[in-house]
BAVEX-344055 format. One record per residue: residue number from 1; chain; y, x, z of N, C-alpha, C in turn. Coordinates in Angstrom, 2 decimals. Layout:
! residues N
pos unit nv nu nw cav cau caw cv cu cw
NUM A Y X Z Y X Z Y X Z
...
This chain:
! residues 116
pos unit nv nu nw cav cau caw cv cu cw
1 A -1.12 0.93 -0.06 0.09 0.12 -0.01 1.20 0.92 0.13
2 A 1.90 0.64 -0.86 3.28 1.31 -1.03 4.48 0.67 -0.28
3 A 5.48 1.30 0.37 6.65 0.71 0.98 7.92 1.29 0.36
4 A 8.55 0.42 0.00 9.96 1.07 -0.63 11.02 0.48 0.07
5 A 12.01 1.44 0.89 13.01 1.06 1.79 14.49 1.26 1.00
6 A 15.15 0.45 1.02 16.39 0.23 0.05 17.74 0.22 0.81
7 A 18.70 1.11 0.49 20.03 0.97 1.08 21.01 1.20 0.00
8 A 22.30 0.51 0.39 23.30 0.38 -0.94 24.56 0.93 -0.22
9 A 25.34 1.64 -1.13 26.53 2.28 -0.60 27.77 2.09 -1.55
10 A 29.04 2.30 -1.23 30.20 2.20 -2.22 30.78 3.47 -2.20
11 A 31.45 3.85 -3.34 32.15 4.93 -3.69 33.36 4.67 -2.99
12 A 34.10 5.55 -2.87 35.44 5.91 -2.15 36.47 5.08 -2.81
13 A 37.44 4.49 -2.28 38.37 3.75 -2.64 38.33 2.12 -2.74
14 A 37.05 1.88 -2.16 36.77 0.16 -1.99 37.45 -0.46 -0.86
15 A 37.88 -1.44 -0.80 38.63 -2.22 0.06 37.42 -3.02 1.12
16 A 37.99 -3.51 2.13 37.01 -4.01 3.22 36.12 -5.11 2.48
17 A 36.86 -5.91 1.66 36.40 -7.13 1.21 35.40 -6.87 0.19
18 A 35.33 -5.73 -0.43 34.34 -5.63 -1.42 33.08 -5.15 -0.75
19 A 31.78 -5.83 -1.49 30.52 -5.40 -1.13 29.52 -4.90 -2.11
20 A 28.78 -4.12 -1.85 27.45 -3.76 -2.52 26.24 -4.80 -2.31
21 A 25.60 -5.41 -2.59 24.40 -6.06 -2.44 23.14 -5.72 -3.20
22 A 22.20 -5.23 -2.46 20.96 -4.71 -2.89 19.75 -5.46 -2.36
23 A 18.99 -6.01 -3.37 17.73 -6.97 -2.81 16.58 -6.38 -3.59
24 A 15.42 -6.72 -2.97 15.14 -7.14 -1.68 15.23 -5.90 -0.64
25 A 15.33 -6.03 0.40 15.53 -5.10 1.54 14.46 -4.07 1.59
26 A 13.36 -4.67 1.46 12.05 -4.02 1.68 10.98 -4.34 0.50
27 A 10.16 -3.63 -0.04 9.05 -4.04 -0.93 8.00 -3.58 -0.60
28 A 6.83 -4.02 -0.63 5.58 -3.88 -0.22 4.55 -4.14 -1.36
29 A 3.77 -3.25 -1.79 3.12 -3.44 -3.14 2.08 -2.56 -3.24
30 A 1.16 -2.97 -4.11 0.01 -2.04 -4.53 0.12 -0.77 -5.42
31 A -0.19 0.31 -5.22 -0.12 1.40 -6.17 -0.36 0.78 -7.68
32 A 0.29 1.41 -8.81 0.11 0.95 -10.08 1.18 -0.33 -10.33
33 A 1.51 -0.98 -9.55 2.35 -2.09 -9.91 3.81 -1.88 -9.96
34 A 4.40 -2.61 -10.79 5.79 -2.50 -10.98 6.94 -2.98 -9.53
35 A 8.10 -2.58 -9.38 8.62 -2.75 -8.45 10.47 -3.06 -9.16
36 A 10.79 -4.26 -8.75 12.12 -4.45 -9.39 13.26 -4.38 -8.27
37 A 14.35 -3.82 -8.13 15.36 -3.77 -7.25 16.50 -4.23 -7.83
38 A 17.17 -5.29 -7.39 18.60 -5.57 -7.99 19.85 -5.14 -7.07
39 A 20.85 -4.72 -7.77 22.20 -4.21 -7.16 23.24 -5.32 -7.91
40 A 24.21 -5.76 -6.88 25.38 -6.59 -7.37 26.59 -6.04 -6.44
41 A 27.72 -6.12 -7.08 28.97 -5.55 -6.32 29.90 -6.95 -6.54
42 A 31.09 -6.89 -5.91 32.03 -7.62 -5.73 33.37 -7.25 -5.96
43 A 33.50 -6.25 -6.71 34.80 -5.68 -6.90 35.11 -5.70 -8.45
44 A 36.34 -5.85 -8.87 36.48 -5.90 -10.42 36.81 -4.44 -10.72
45 A 37.27 -3.36 -9.78 37.62 -2.13 -9.83 36.33 -1.39 -10.41
46 A 35.17 -1.74 -10.26 34.10 -0.89 -10.70 33.39 -1.21 -11.98
47 A 32.87 -0.33 -12.80 32.21 -0.60 -14.06 30.72 0.30 -14.15
48 A 30.39 0.70 -12.92 29.17 1.83 -13.30 28.46 1.56 -11.79
49 A 27.17 1.41 -12.14 26.03 1.48 -11.10 25.30 2.59 -10.96
50 A 25.18 3.35 -9.96 24.40 4.51 -10.06 23.26 4.41 -9.21
51 A 22.01 4.86 -9.61 20.73 4.50 -8.78 20.02 5.98 -8.45
52 A 19.79 6.23 -7.10 19.37 7.20 -6.55 17.95 7.17 -5.69
53 A 17.11 7.95 -5.62 16.03 8.13 -4.82 15.92 9.14 -3.79
54 A 15.75 9.03 -2.51 15.72 10.00 -1.55 14.34 9.81 -0.92
55 A 13.75 11.25 -0.62 12.65 11.82 -0.28 12.71 12.90 0.21
56 A 12.13 13.21 1.47 11.95 14.38 2.12 13.33 15.14 2.22
57 A 14.34 14.38 2.70 15.51 14.98 2.58 16.07 15.38 1.26
58 A 15.60 15.07 0.26 16.07 15.58 -0.90 16.63 14.28 -1.89
59 A 17.87 14.46 -2.31 18.34 13.10 -3.12 18.19 13.55 -4.59
60 A 17.75 12.37 -5.14 17.38 12.60 -6.73 18.31 11.70 -7.31
61 A 18.86 11.94 -8.17 19.87 10.80 -9.31 18.65 10.45 -10.46
62 A 18.76 8.96 -10.15 17.90 8.63 -11.42 18.47 7.96 -12.75
63 A 19.92 7.95 -12.55 20.68 7.37 -13.67 21.76 6.45 -13.29
64 A 22.32 5.83 -14.44 23.51 4.68 -14.17 23.38 3.57 -15.31
65 A 24.03 2.59 -14.97 24.14 1.59 -15.75 25.69 1.43 -16.00
66 A 26.33 1.57 -17.00 27.69 1.64 -17.48 28.00 0.35 -18.24
67 A 28.70 -0.66 -17.40 29.18 -1.94 -18.24 27.60 -2.69 -18.49
68 A 27.18 -2.59 -19.41 25.85 -3.30 -19.97 24.65 -2.37 -20.22
69 A 24.87 -1.03 -20.37 23.92 -0.14 -20.85 23.36 0.85 -19.77
70 A 21.87 0.98 -19.83 21.37 1.63 -18.76 21.22 3.16 -19.44
71 A 21.52 4.11 -18.56 21.28 5.68 -19.01 20.37 6.38 -17.89
72 A 18.95 6.27 -17.91 18.03 6.93 -16.99 18.15 8.28 -17.47
73 A 17.87 9.05 -16.23 17.70 10.48 -16.32 16.40 11.02 -17.21
74 A 16.30 12.07 -18.02 15.34 12.45 -18.79 13.98 12.64 -17.32
75 A 12.82 12.09 -17.76 11.66 12.32 -16.98 11.47 11.46 -15.84
76 A 12.38 10.26 -15.48 12.30 9.36 -14.39 11.34 8.32 -14.98
77 A 10.49 7.84 -14.32 9.64 6.32 -14.46 10.39 5.34 -14.18
78 A 11.52 4.94 -14.47 12.25 3.82 -14.25 13.06 3.44 -15.50
79 A 13.39 2.18 -15.25 14.05 1.51 -16.40 15.48 0.98 -15.51
80 A 16.53 0.80 -16.37 17.70 0.26 -15.85 18.19 -0.89 -16.77
81 A 18.59 -2.11 -16.48 18.96 -3.16 -17.26 19.96 -3.86 -16.58
82 A 20.85 -4.87 -17.22 21.47 -5.70 -16.41 23.01 -5.21 -16.62
83 A 23.90 -5.56 -15.81 25.46 -5.42 -16.05 26.04 -4.62 -14.51
84 A 26.71 -3.85 -14.81 27.59 -3.19 -13.79 28.93 -3.88 -13.50
85 A 29.09 -5.04 -14.11 30.29 -5.81 -13.90 30.37 -6.46 -12.59
86 A 31.40 -7.00 -12.21 31.57 -7.67 -10.80 30.75 -9.16 -10.71
87 A 29.83 -9.02 -9.74 28.97 -10.40 -9.61 27.75 -10.37 -10.52
88 A 27.66 -9.44 -11.18 26.32 -9.34 -12.04 25.30 -8.63 -11.60
89 A 24.08 -8.90 -11.84 23.11 -8.15 -11.44 22.54 -6.87 -12.39
90 A 22.18 -6.01 -11.70 21.71 -4.74 -12.25 20.38 -4.62 -11.91
91 A 19.45 -4.39 -12.44 18.06 -3.98 -12.11 17.60 -2.73 -12.24
92 A 16.97 -2.01 -11.27 16.18 -0.86 -11.33 14.74 -1.17 -11.27
93 A 13.84 -1.00 -12.42 12.69 -1.30 -12.33 11.56 0.09 -12.32
94 A 10.83 0.29 -11.26 9.96 1.25 -11.07 8.69 1.05 -11.77
95 A 8.29 1.43 -12.66 7.49 1.26 -13.68 6.25 0.88 -13.08
96 A 5.69 2.07 -12.20 4.54 2.00 -11.37 4.32 2.56 -9.97
97 A 4.28 1.81 -9.16 4.49 2.50 -7.73 3.34 3.56 -7.54
98 A 3.57 4.45 -6.75 2.70 5.26 -6.35 2.66 5.41 -4.90
99 A 1.76 6.32 -4.04 2.17 6.73 -2.71 3.44 7.49 -2.65
100 A 3.76 8.15 -3.63 5.20 9.10 -3.76 6.06 8.13 -3.87
101 A 5.94 6.65 -4.25 7.25 5.81 -4.38 7.52 5.49 -2.96
102 A 6.88 5.80 -1.87 7.37 5.40 -0.42 8.62 6.17 -0.13
103 A 9.69 5.69 -0.80 10.66 6.61 -0.22 12.15 5.59 -0.25
104 A 13.26 5.88 -0.11 14.60 5.19 -0.21 14.95 5.23 -1.65
105 A 15.17 4.16 -2.17 16.03 3.90 -3.30 17.23 3.03 -3.00
106 A 18.38 3.74 -3.55 19.31 2.85 -3.22 20.64 3.19 -4.48
107 A 21.59 2.06 -4.47 22.47 1.88 -5.76 24.00 2.20 -4.85
108 A 24.80 2.71 -5.64 26.07 2.98 -5.46 27.07 2.55 -6.66
109 A 28.05 2.20 -6.44 29.17 1.81 -7.44 30.31 2.83 -7.58
110 A 30.73 3.04 -9.08 31.73 3.62 -9.45 32.56 3.32 -10.50
111 A 33.70 4.08 -11.05 34.79 3.63 -11.88 34.80 4.85 -12.92
112 A 34.00 4.60 -14.01 34.24 5.67 -15.02 35.55 5.25 -15.91
113 A 36.36 5.87 -15.67 37.76 5.61 -16.33 37.84 6.23 -18.06
114 A 36.86 6.84 -18.49 36.93 7.85 -19.70 35.84 6.94 -20.44
115 A 36.57 6.53 -21.46 35.59 5.84 -22.69 35.65 6.90 -23.84
116 A 34.50 7.16 -24.43 34.63 7.90 -25.56 34.43 7.35 -26.79
């Protein structure tokens, strides 16, 4: 049985009324099964959701969603879809849980002001 613990954070510059909501809080599932984690924020100032994995005091950047496009890092076994806009769901899917998936996953929000 795999256990995934979830945390969410805000980037600097957020107001007290802004929230980041990540659901579910915990996931219990069998190895080999996929898992989905949703992240949503309430600030119109942010257009990017970043996903991280923490294991054994090591933080790994998994990738990000910018507006409506997901950009996972090379070599990670996750997908990212949805929207990084206010009040929209962004979903991280872990393709196959394993015993090494029993870690902390979390999302953060940011504002990428540089359009290429």
